[in-house]
Each structure stands twice: as structure tokens, then as C-alpha cells.
LUMZA-776221 format. One record per residue (C-alpha): residue in three letters; residue number from 1; x negated, y, z negated. Coordinates in steps of 0.05 Angstrom, whole numbers. Layout:
<fimi><residuo>ALA</residuo><num>NUM</num><east>X</east><north>Y</north><up>Z</up></fimi>
...
***
This chain:
<fimi><residuo>MET</residuo><num>1</num><east>-2344</east><north>4568</north><up>-3012</up></fimi>
<fimi><residuo>SER</residuo><num>2</num><east>-2304</east><north>4588</north><up>-3070</up></fimi>
<fimi><residuo>SER</residuo><num>3</num><east>-2324</east><north>4632</north><up>-3130</up></fimi>
<fimi><residuo>ASP</residuo><num>4</num><east>-2299</east><north>4670</north><up>-3186</up></fimi>
<fimi><residuo>SER</residuo><num>5</num><east>-2319</east><north>4740</north><up>-3209</up></fimi>
<fimi><residuo>PRO</residuo><num>6</num><east>-2283</east><north>4792</north><up>-3261</up></fimi>
<fimi><residuo>PHE</residuo><num>7</num><east>-2276</east><north>4834</north><up>-3196</up></fimi>
<fimi><residuo>TYR</residuo><num>8</num><east>-2256</east><north>4782</north><up>-3144</up></fimi>
<fimi><residuo>GLN</residuo><num>9</num><east>-2236</east><north>4705</north><up>-3126</up></fimi>
<fimi><residuo>THR</residuo><num>10</num><east>-2261</east><north>4677</north><up>-3060</up></fimi>
<fimi><residuo>ALA</residuo><num>11</num><east>-2236</east><north>4619</north><up>-3022</up></fimi>
<fimi><residuo>GLN</residuo><num>12</num><east>-2235</east><north>4592</north><up>-2953</up></fimi>
<fimi><residuo>THR</residuo><num>13</num><east>-2176</east><north>4575</north><up>-2911</up></fimi>
<fimi><residuo>ASP</residuo><num>14</num><east>-2179</east><north>4549</north><up>-2842</up></fimi>
<fimi><residuo>GLY</residuo><num>15</num><east>-2250</east><north>4577</north><up>-2826</up></fimi>
<fimi><residuo>VAL</residuo><num>16</num><east>-2229</east><north>4641</north><up>-2856</up></fimi>
<fimi><residuo>SER</residuo><num>17</num><east>-2261</east><north>4675</north><up>-2921</up></fimi>
<fimi><residuo>ILE</residuo><num>18</num><east>-2209</east><north>4697</north><up>-2967</up></fimi>
<fimi><residuo>VAL</residuo><num>19</num><east>-2230</east><north>4750</north><up>-3018</up></fimi>
<fimi><residuo>THR</residuo><num>20</num><east>-2176</east><north>4771</north><up>-3069</up></fimi>
<fimi><residuo>VAL</residuo><num>21</num><east>-2192</east><north>4833</north><up>-3107</up></fimi>
<fimi><residuo>LEU</residuo><num>22</num><east>-2175</east><north>4822</north><up>-3180</up></fimi>
<fimi><residuo>ASP</residuo><num>23</num><east>-2187</east><north>4887</north><up>-3209</up></fimi>
<fimi><residuo>PRO</residuo><num>24</num><east>-2126</east><north>4932</north><up>-3201</up></fimi>
<fimi><residuo>GLU</residuo><num>25</num><east>-2175</east><north>4996</north><up>-3204</up></fimi>
<fimi><residuo>LEU</residuo><num>26</num><east>-2225</east><north>4989</north><up>-3145</up></fimi>
<fimi><residuo>LEU</residuo><num>27</num><east>-2275</east><north>5038</north><up>-3170</up></fimi>
<fimi><residuo>LYS</residuo><num>28</num><east>-2347</east><north>5058</north><up>-3148</up></fimi>
<fimi><residuo>GLY</residuo><num>29</num><east>-2383</east><north>5019</north><up>-3204</up></fimi>
<fimi><residuo>GLU</residuo><num>30</num><east>-2365</east><north>4959</north><up>-3167</up></fimi>
<fimi><residuo>LYS</residuo><num>31</num><east>-2403</east><north>4977</north><up>-3098</up></fimi>
<fimi><residuo>GLU</residuo><num>32</num><east>-2464</east><north>4935</north><up>-3122</up></fimi>
<fimi><residuo>THR</residuo><num>33</num><east>-2413</east><north>4875</north><up>-3129</up></fimi>
<fimi><residuo>PHE</residuo><num>34</num><east>-2385</east><north>4887</north><up>-3059</up></fimi>
<fimi><residuo>TYR</residuo><num>35</num><east>-2454</east><north>4899</north><up>-3027</up></fimi>
<fimi><residuo>GLY</residuo><num>36</num><east>-2477</east><north>4827</north><up>-3053</up></fimi>
<fimi><residuo>LEU</residuo><num>37</num><east>-2412</east><north>4800</north><up>-3032</up></fimi>
<fimi><residuo>ALA</residuo><num>38</num><east>-2410</east><north>4824</north><up>-2965</up></fimi>
<fimi><residuo>GLU</residuo><num>39</num><east>-2485</east><north>4793</north><up>-2954</up></fimi>
<fimi><residuo>SER</residuo><num>40</num><east>-2462</east><north>4732</north><up>-2982</up></fimi>
<fimi><residuo>LEU</residuo><num>41</num><east>-2396</east><north>4728</north><up>-2933</up></fimi>
<fimi><residuo>ALA</residuo><num>42</num><east>-2436</east><north>4754</north><up>-2875</up></fimi>
<fimi><residuo>ALA</residuo><num>43</num><east>-2488</east><north>4693</north><up>-2881</up></fimi>
<fimi><residuo>ASP</residuo><num>44</num><east>-2433</east><north>4644</north><up>-2890</up></fimi>
<fimi><residuo>VAL</residuo><num>45</num><east>-2435</east><north>4603</north><up>-2824</up></fimi>
<fimi><residuo>THR</residuo><num>46</num><east>-2376</east><north>4564</north><up>-2839</up></fimi>
<fimi><residuo>SER</residuo><num>47</num><east>-2331</east><north>4628</north><up>-2838</up></fimi>
<fimi><residuo>GLN</residuo><num>48</num><east>-2301</east><north>4660</north><up>-2774</up></fimi>
<fimi><residuo>GLY</residuo><num>49</num><east>-2285</east><north>4725</north><up>-2815</up></fimi>
<fimi><residuo>VAL</residuo><num>50</num><east>-2266</east><north>4755</north><up>-2879</up></fimi>
<fimi><residuo>VAL</residuo><num>51</num><east>-2194</east><north>4773</north><up>-2909</up></fimi>
<fimi><residuo>LEU</residuo><num>52</num><east>-2195</east><north>4820</north><up>-2959</up></fimi>
<fimi><residuo>ASN</residuo><num>53</num><east>-2131</east><north>4817</north><up>-3004</up></fimi>
<fimi><residuo>LEU</residuo><num>54</num><east>-2116</east><north>4878</north><up>-3036</up></fimi>
<fimi><residuo>ALA</residuo><num>55</num><east>-2051</east><north>4862</north><up>-3069</up></fimi>
<fimi><residuo>ASN</residuo><num>56</num><east>-2076</east><north>4872</north><up>-3143</up></fimi>
<fimi><residuo>VAL</residuo><num>57</num><east>-2105</east><north>4936</north><up>-3128</up></fimi>
<fimi><residuo>ARG</residuo><num>58</num><east>-2070</east><north>4998</north><up>-3150</up></fimi>
<fimi><residuo>VAL</residuo><num>59</num><east>-2123</east><north>5052</north><up>-3154</up></fimi>
<fimi><residuo>PHE</residuo><num>60</num><east>-2172</east><north>5060</north><up>-3095</up></fimi>
<fimi><residuo>GLN</residuo><num>61</num><east>-2226</east><north>5112</north><up>-3102</up></fimi>
<fimi><residuo>SER</residuo><num>62</num><east>-2244</east><north>5149</north><up>-3037</up></fimi>
<fimi><residuo>THR</residuo><num>63</num><east>-2315</east><north>5134</north><up>-3051</up></fimi>
<fimi><residuo>MET</residuo><num>64</num><east>-2302</east><north>5062</north><up>-3039</up></fimi>
<fimi><residuo>LEU</residuo><num>65</num><east>-2291</east><north>5074</north><up>-2966</up></fimi>
<fimi><residuo>GLY</residuo><num>66</num><east>-2361</east><north>5078</north><up>-2950</up></fimi>
<fimi><residuo>VAL</residuo><num>67</num><east>-2372</east><north>5013</north><up>-2986</up></fimi>
<fimi><residuo>MET</residuo><num>68</num><east>-2318</east><north>4982</north><up>-2944</up></fimi>
<fimi><residuo>ILE</residuo><num>69</num><east>-2343</east><north>5009</north><up>-2881</up></fimi>
<fimi><residuo>ASN</residuo><num>70</num><east>-2412</east><north>4978</north><up>-2897</up></fimi>
<fimi><residuo>PHE</residuo><num>71</num><east>-2380</east><north>4916</north><up>-2910</up></fimi>
<fimi><residuo>GLN</residuo><num>72</num><east>-2344</east><north>4913</north><up>-2840</up></fimi>
<fimi><residuo>LYS</residuo><num>73</num><east>-2410</east><north>4933</north><up>-2811</up></fimi>
<fimi><residuo>ARG</residuo><num>74</num><east>-2449</east><north>4879</north><up>-2846</up></fimi>
<fimi><residuo>LEU</residuo><num>75</num><east>-2395</east><north>4825</north><up>-2825</up></fimi>
<fimi><residuo>LYS</residuo><num>76</num><east>-2397</east><north>4855</north><up>-2749</up></fimi>
<fimi><residuo>GLU</residuo><num>77</num><east>-2473</east><north>4844</north><up>-2747</up></fimi>
<fimi><residuo>HIS</residuo><num>78</num><east>-2456</east><north>4771</north><up>-2755</up></fimi>
<fimi><residuo>GLU</residuo><num>79</num><east>-2401</east><north>4773</north><up>-2706</up></fimi>
<fimi><residuo>LYS</residuo><num>80</num><east>-2349</east><north>4766</north><up>-2758</up></fimi>
<fimi><residuo>GLY</residuo><num>81</num><east>-2288</east><north>4802</north><up>-2770</up></fimi>
<fimi><residuo>LEU</residuo><num>82</num><east>-2255</east><north>4836</north><up>-2829</up></fimi>
<fimi><residuo>ARG</residuo><num>83</num><east>-2180</east><north>4845</north><up>-2846</up></fimi>
<fimi><residuo>LEU</residuo><num>84</num><east>-2147</east><north>4877</north><up>-2904</up></fimi>
<fimi><residuo>CYS</residuo><num>85</num><east>-2080</east><north>4857</north><up>-2923</up></fimi>
<fimi><residuo>SER</residuo><num>86</num><east>-2023</east><north>4867</north><up>-2980</up></fimi>
<fimi><residuo>VAL</residuo><num>87</num><east>-2045</east><north>4939</north><up>-2985</up></fimi>
<fimi><residuo>ASP</residuo><num>88</num><east>-2004</east><north>4977</north><up>-3038</up></fimi>
<fimi><residuo>SER</residuo><num>89</num><east>-1969</east><north>5036</north><up>-3013</up></fimi>
<fimi><residuo>GLN</residuo><num>90</num><east>-2008</east><north>5082</north><up>-3056</up></fimi>
<fimi><residuo>VAL</residuo><num>91</num><east>-2074</east><north>5050</north><up>-3031</up></fimi>
<fimi><residuo>LEU</residuo><num>92</num><east>-2051</east><north>5051</north><up>-2959</up></fimi>
<fimi><residuo>ARG</residuo><num>93</num><east>-2037</east><north>5128</north><up>-2969</up></fimi>
<fimi><residuo>VAL</residuo><num>94</num><east>-2116</east><north>5137</north><up>-2982</up></fimi>
<fimi><residuo>PHE</residuo><num>95</num><east>-2126</east><north>5101</north><up>-2918</up></fimi>
<fimi><residuo>GLN</residuo><num>96</num><east>-2083</east><north>5143</north><up>-2879</up></fimi>
<fimi><residuo>LEU</residuo><num>97</num><east>-2103</east><north>5210</north><up>-2906</up></fimi>
<fimi><residuo>THR</residuo><num>98</num><east>-2180</east><north>5192</north><up>-2889</up></fimi>
<fimi><residuo>LYS</residuo><num>99</num><east>-2155</east><north>5162</north><up>-2825</up></fimi>
<fimi><residuo>MET</residuo><num>100</num><east>-2191</east><north>5095</north><up>-2847</up></fimi>
<fimi><residuo>ASP</residuo><num>101</num><east>-2123</east><north>5057</north><up>-2826</up></fimi>
<fimi><residuo>GLN</residuo><num>102</num><east>-2151</east><north>5071</north><up>-2756</up></fimi>
<fimi><residuo>ILE</residuo><num>103</num><east>-2218</east><north>5036</north><up>-2776</up></fimi>
<fimi><residuo>PHE</residuo><num>104</num><east>-2192</east><north>4977</north><up>-2811</up></fimi>
<fimi><residuo>ASP</residuo><num>105</num><east>-2149</east><north>4929</north><up>-2786</up></fimi>
<fimi><residuo>ILE</residuo><num>106</num><east>-2092</east><north>4924</north><up>-2840</up></fimi>
<fimi><residuo>GLN</residuo><num>107</num><east>-2049</east><north>4868</north><up>-2838</up></fimi>
<fimi><residuo>PRO</residuo><num>108</num><east>-1980</east><north>4861</north><up>-2878</up></fimi>
<fimi><residuo>ASN</residuo><num>109</num><east>-2004</east><north>4792</north><up>-2913</up></fimi>
<fimi><residuo>GLU</residuo><num>110</num><east>-2054</east><north>4744</north><up>-2919</up></fimi>
<fimi><residuo>SER</residuo><num>111</num><east>-2025</east><north>4694</north><up>-2867</up></fimi>
<fimi><residuo>ALA</residuo><num>112</num><east>-2019</east><north>4751</north><up>-2813</up></fimi>
<fimi><residuo>ALA</residuo><num>113</num><east>-2093</east><north>4773</north><up>-2829</up></fimi>
<fimi><residuo>ILE</residuo><num>114</num><east>-2123</east><north>4700</north><up>-2818</up></fimi>
<fimi><residuo>GLN</residuo><num>115</num><east>-2083</east><north>4690</north><up>-2749</up></fimi>
<fimi><residuo>SER</residuo><num>116</num><east>-2112</east><north>4761</north><up>-2730</up></fimi>
<fimi><residuo>ILE</residuo><num>117</num><east>-2182</east><north>4732</north><up>-2745</up></fimi>
<fimi><residuo>GLN</residuo><num>118</num><east>-2171</east><north>4668</north><up>-2714</up></fimi>
<fimi><residuo>GLY</residuo><num>119</num><east>-2141</east><north>4703</north><up>-2651</up></fimi>
<fimi><residuo>LYS</residuo><num>120</num><east>-2197</east><north>4749</north><up>-2655</up></fimi>
<fimi><residuo>LEU</residuo><num>121</num><east>-2149</east><north>4813</north><up>-2643</up></fimi>
<fimi><residuo>GLY</residuo><num>122</num><east>-2205</east><north>4865</north><up>-2650</up></fimi>
<fimi><residuo>SER</residuo><num>123</num><east>-2207</east><north>4927</north><up>-2694</up></fimi>
<fimi><residuo>GLY</residuo><num>124</num><east>-2131</east><north>4936</north><up>-2703</up></fimi>
<fimi><residuo>TRP</residuo><num>125</num><east>-2103</east><north>4970</north><up>-2640</up></fimi>
<fimi><residuo>LEU</residuo><num>126</num><east>-2085</east><north>4903</north><up>-2606</up></fimi>
<fimi><residuo>SER</residuo><num>127</num><east>-2051</east><north>4870</north><up>-2667</up></fimi>
<fimi><residuo>LYS</residuo><num>128</num><east>-2014</east><north>4937</north><up>-2674</up></fimi>
<fimi><residuo>LEU</residuo><num>129</num><east>-1988</east><north>4937</north><up>-2599</up></fimi>
<fimi><residuo>ARG</residuo><num>130</num><east>-1965</east><north>4868</north><up>-2607</up></fimi>
<fimi><residuo>GLY</residuo><num>131</num><east>-1930</east><north>4883</north><up>-2671</up></fimi>
<fimi><residuo>MET</residuo><num>132</num><east>-1892</east><north>4938</north><up>-2629</up></fimi>
<fimi><residuo>PHE</residuo><num>133</num><east>-1880</east><north>4897</north><up>-2572</up></fimi>
<fimi><residuo>GLY</residuo><num>134</num><east>-1869</east><north>4824</north><up>-2600</up></fimi>
<fimi><residuo>ASN</residuo><num>135</num><east>-1915</east><north>4764</north><up>-2584</up></fimi>
<fimi><residuo>SER</residuo><num>136</num><east>-1877</east><north>4735</north><up>-2534</up></fimi>
<fimi><residuo>HIS</residuo><num>137</num><east>-1919</east><north>4717</north><up>-2467</up></fimi>
<fimi><residuo>GLY</residuo><num>138</num><east>-1859</east><north>4699</north><up>-2421</up></fimi>
<fimi><residuo>HIS</residuo><num>139</num><east>-1807</east><north>4748</north><up>-2385</up></fimi>
***
């Protein structure tokens, strides 16, 4: 599945759908676009989950948080995970101030986000623990 839009670009890597947001200002006017995208990605039987790459986003209105929560909920209904990655420091601040960084699994980059979905690490706390203590399994 690969598509283009003025707001985002999608691709698939190793069974994970990658959505790269192209618009630097993720505004509430784009919520219908994201609702449609969530429906499409949730129904995609070839995908284990979705990585939402926010590297290009510099402005993120807090009203979009509800859209993001619905996006995640829709994916979970189809047993798919959602990971955010490459989040700008200003955008991350919005997530932190609203405590949404505890709701969404935010990974440092696309590769880590893909691995997180493939490993089914859950809603963020396990990956954060592994990040603090390392990924070694031996003693």
C-alpha cells in the first residue's frame, strides 16, 4: 500500500505501514483526512501496525490530540499498534504538557518504531523500560 496526499505519504516496510506527515502544521482542519486514513490503515490486513513519522511537523494543535487518540483506538480495534516517531521537540512538548506522551508510544526514529511494532512492545512503558535498562537478555 503506497499513496500520496498533500498532507501525508504512506508506504509499507516489513509488514508495518509507515505514514510520513508532510505538512509542517498538523492542524484541526486535517482531522477528516486522518479519520479516513485511520479507517484505511486499520482495514489493511497486510499490516501489523502503523508508524506515524512526525519529523516534518513543527506545529501541532492540541485539538489534534483527540484525532490521534481516535486513530490509535481504531487501530487497536483491529489489533494493530501505533507508534509515533521523530517528534520535534516543540511538538513533543505538547504531548508532555497534555500527558499524552504516556498514552502514545513515541520512538526516537522510524527504525525503532518499526522494531517496537514487530516486537509488540505494548503501549510504551515496556519500550521505555528497555531503553533505560538496555536490551540485553544475558547476565
